[in-house]
C-alpha positions as CSV (number, residue, x, y, z in Angstrom):
1,M,0.0,0.0,0.0
2,P,2.2,2.9,-1.2
3,G,1.8,6.4,0.2
4,N,1.3,9.1,-2.3
5,W,2.6,12.5,-1.3
6,A,3.2,13.6,-4.9
7,G,1.7,17.0,-5.4
8,S,0.8,17.4,-1.7
9,S,1.6,20.7,0.1
10,R,1.1,19.0,3.5
11,R,4.8,18.8,4.5
12,R,5.4,22.5,3.7
13,R,2.4,23.4,5.9
14,L,3.9,21.8,9.0
15,P,5.0,24.4,11.6
16,A,8.7,25.2,12.1
17,N,8.6,23.5,15.5
18,W,7.3,20.2,14.2
19,D,10.3,18.3,15.6
20,Q,9.6,19.7,19.1
21,L,5.9,18.8,18.8
22,R,6.9,15.2,17.9
23,A,9.3,15.0,20.8
24,A,6.6,16.4,23.2
25,K,4.0,13.8,21.9
26,H,6.6,11.1,22.3
27,R,7.1,12.0,26.0
28,Q,3.3,11.9,26.4
29,N,2.9,8.5,24.6
30,P,6.3,6.8,24.5
31,Q,4.8,3.5,23.2
32,H,3.3,5.4,20.3
33,I,-0.2,3.9,20.9
34,C,-2.1,4.4,17.7
35,H,-5.1,6.6,18.3
36,L,-7.0,4.8,15.5
37,C,-6.6,1.1,16.6
38,G,-5.2,1.3,20.1
39,K,-2.2,-0.8,19.3
40,P,1.4,0.2,20.1
41,G,4.0,1.0,17.4
42,G,2.5,4.0,15.6
43,D,5.2,5.4,13.4
44,Q,3.9,8.8,12.3
45,L,2.3,11.7,14.1
46,D,-1.3,12.2,12.8
47,H,-3.7,15.1,13.0
48,I,-6.7,13.6,14.8
49,V,-9.0,16.1,13.2
50,R,-7.9,16.8,9.6
51,G,-6.6,20.3,8.8
52,D,-3.8,22.4,10.1
53,D,-4.5,22.4,13.8
54,H,-1.0,21.6,15.1
55,R,-1.9,21.7,18.9
56,L,-0.7,18.7,20.8
57,A,-4.3,17.9,21.7
58,N,-5.0,17.3,18.0
59,L,-1.9,15.2,17.4
60,D,-1.3,11.5,18.1
61,W,0.5,8.5,16.7
62,A,-0.8,6.3,14.0
63,H,0.5,3.3,11.9
64,T,1.5,4.6,8.5
65,N,4.4,2.5,7.2
66,V,3.7,-0.6,9.4
67,E,0.7,-2.8,9.7
68,P,-2.2,-2.3,10.1
69,W,-1.6,1.0,8.1
70,C,-4.4,2.8,10.0
71,H,-3.2,6.3,9.0
72,R,-3.1,5.4,5.3
73,Y,-6.7,4.1,5.4
74,K,-7.8,7.2,7.3
75,S,-6.1,9.5,4.8
76,S,-7.5,7.6,1.9
77,R,-11.0,7.7,3.3
78,E,-10.7,11.5,4.0
79,G,-9.5,12.1,0.4
80,N,-12.3,10.0,-1.1
81,D,-14.8,11.9,1.1
82,A,-13.5,15.2,-0.1
83,K,-13.9,14.1,-3.8
84,K,-17.6,13.2,-3.1
85,R,-18.4,16.6,-1.7
86,V,-20.8,18.3,-4.1
87,S,-19.5,21.6,-5.3
88,I,-21.9,24.4,-6.1
89,K,-21.9,25.0,-9.8
90,R,-23.7,27.4,-11.9
91,P,-26.5,25.8,-14.0
92,P,-25.5,25.2,-17.7
93,E,-26.4,28.1,-20.0
94,Q,-28.0,27.7,-23.3
95,H,-25.7,28.4,-26.2
96,P,-26.4,31.8,-27.7
97,G,-26.9,30.3,-31.2
98,M,-29.6,28.0,-29.8
99,G,-32.1,30.7,-28.8
100,D,-35.8,30.7,-29.8
101,L,-36.4,31.8,-33.4
102,P,-39.1,34.5,-34.0
């Protein structure tokens, strides 16, 4: 299950103190218990609620590059949900040459 960061701006949007945030979360959860499945060994810090809220309360460990790949499934689900959102579009307009004839 390969990760796909191609084209993502996610890494650039991380705060300058990301390493300090990771270290602080490690001190809080040294076994890296995955917040998604409850098993130890989470290998990446995840935003619990998607977005750019980098407070420690919104960060916790998740399995990304090791089974059961919880973070990958979560990210995939979030991406698919975003694609399903309906965008508000203007209704199609009739071509000017297709107007009613007198």
